[in-house]
C-alpha positions in Angstrom: -58.4 84.3 24.7 -55.6 82.9 26.8 -52.2 84.4 27.5 -50.4 82.6 24.7 -52.8 84.0 22.1 -52.6 87.5 23.6 -48.8 87.4 23.5 -48.8 86.2 19.9 -51.1 89.1 19.0 -48.8 91.6 20.7 -45.8 90.1 19.0 -47.5 90.4 15.6 -48.4 94.1 16.3 -44.8 94.8 17.2 -43.5 93.2 14.0 -46.0 95.1 11.8 -44.9 98.4 13.4 -41.3 97.5 12.8 -42.0 96.7 9.1 -43.6 100.1 8.6 -40.9 102.0 10.5 -39.0 103.1 7.4 -42.1 104.0 5.4 -43.9 106.5 7.6 -43.1 110.1 8.4 -39.7 109.2 9.9 -38.6 107.1 6.9 -36.7 109.9 5.3 -34.8 110.6 8.5 -33.9 106.9 8.8 -32.7 106.8 5.2 -30.5 109.8 5.7 -29.1 108.7 9.0 -25.6 107.2 9.1 -23.1 106.1 11.7 -21.0 109.1 13.0 -17.2 109.1 12.3 -14.8 108.9 15.2 -14.1 112.6 15.0 -17.8 113.5 15.0 -18.3 111.2 18.0 -15.4 112.7 19.9 -16.7 116.2 19.3 -20.2 115.4 20.5 -18.7 113.8 23.6 -16.6 116.8 24.3 -19.5 119.2 23.9 -21.7 117.0 26.1 -19.0 116.8 28.8 -18.5 120.6 28.8 -22.2 121.1 29.2 -22.3 118.7 32.1 -19.4 120.5 33.8 -21.0 123.9 33.3 -24.4 122.8 34.6 -22.8 121.1 37.6 -20.6 124.1 38.3 -23.6 126.4 38.2 -25.5 124.1 40.5 -22.6 124.0 43.0 -22.4 127.8 42.8 -26.0 128.1 43.7 -25.6 125.6 46.5 -22.6 127.5 47.8 -24.4 130.9 47.7 -27.6 129.5 49.3 -26.0 127.4 52.1 -22.4 128.4 52.9 -22.2 132.1 52.2 -25.1 133.2 54.6 -23.1 131.7 57.5 -20.3 134.1 56.9 -22.5 137.2 56.4 -24.8 136.8 59.4 
């Protein structure tokens, strides 16, 4: 089997999986899924941004306590 035949076989397998995508165990989820409204999208972005800021702040606080603060104490 040469590379062209192998690539056609792989392409056929990918197409078969794509056809069955909406019929398997995730089919119900795909049928219920919809595009979010602008308000929903903005809320998700705000919550995600807040989470990033909180986790970054916590990381900076740990860095500060581990590296900068011991210089002042000892």
